[in-house]
C-alpha positions in Angstrom: 124.0 108.1 90.2 122.4 107.5 93.8 119.7 104.6 94.0 116.2 105.3 95.7 114.5 102.8 97.7 111.0 101.6 97.0 109.6 103.4 99.9 111.3 106.6 98.6 109.8 106.4 95.3 106.5 105.5 96.5 106.5 108.7 98.8 107.8 110.8 96.1 104.6 109.8 94.0 102.3 109.7 97.0 103.4 113.3 97.7 103.1 114.8 94.3 100.3 116.2 92.7 100.2 114.1 89.7 97.8 111.7 88.1 100.0 108.7 89.3 99.4 109.9 93.0 95.8 109.9 92.6 96.2 106.2 91.0 98.3 105.2 93.9 96.0 106.4 96.3 93.2 104.4 94.5 95.4 101.3 94.6 95.9 101.5 98.4 92.2 102.0 98.9 91.7 98.7 96.8 94.3 97.1 98.9 92.6 97.9 102.0 89.4 96.6 100.9 91.1 93.4 99.9 92.8 93.0 103.3 89.5 93.9 105.1 87.6 91.0 103.4 90.4 88.6 104.0 90.2 89.4 107.6 86.5 89.2 107.8 86.6 85.9 106.2 89.1 84.5 108.4 87.4 85.8 111.8 84.0 84.2 110.6 85.8 81.0 109.8 85.5 80.3 106.3 87.7 79.3 103.9 87.8 81.0 100.4 85.6 78.1 98.8 83.0 78.3 101.7 82.8 82.3 101.5 82.5 81.8 97.8 79.7 79.5 98.5 77.8 81.4 100.8 77.7 84.4 98.6 77.1 83.1 95.3 80.7 83.8 94.0 83.5 81.4 92.6 86.6 80.7 95.0 88.6 82.3 92.1 86.9 85.7 92.6 87.1 85.5 96.2 90.9 84.8 95.9 91.4 87.5 93.2 89.4 90.4 95.4 91.5 89.1 98.6 95.0 89.0 96.6 94.3 92.8 95.2 94.5 91.6 91.7 90.8 92.0 90.8 89.4 95.6 91.2 86.4 94.6 93.1 83.5 97.1 92.6 81.7 98.6 95.7 78.6 96.7 94.8 80.3 93.3 94.6 82.0 94.2 98.0 78.7 95.3 99.6 76.9 92.0 98.4 79.7 89.9 99.9 79.9 91.8 103.4 75.9 92.0 103.7 75.7 88.0 103.1 77.8 87.6 106.2 75.8 89.8 108.1 78.0 93.0 107.9 77.4 96.4 106.3 80.1 98.9 104.8 80.7 102.0 106.6 83.3 104.9 105.2 84.4 108.3 105.8 85.3 110.9 103.3 88.4 112.6 104.6 90.6 115.4 103.1 93.8 113.8 102.0 
């Protein structure tokens, strides 16, 4: 039986019309938010602990959001970003 790489399996699921594809897309968007928050924090020169103190969250919460292990809500993400003097903008596009 031939083996498939992770990328092959990922692309097969992503290109399918299944619940798995929808879930995978949601996970991708969550990961993008995590990466963007981490990049913003670093650009602003904060450690996770400093950011947490500034926005009224715990360092553990910031770490979990940045690692993608926490499904951050839009409200929480917007609150963090707004307290840093930024706003969230997004575009809805056809997949």
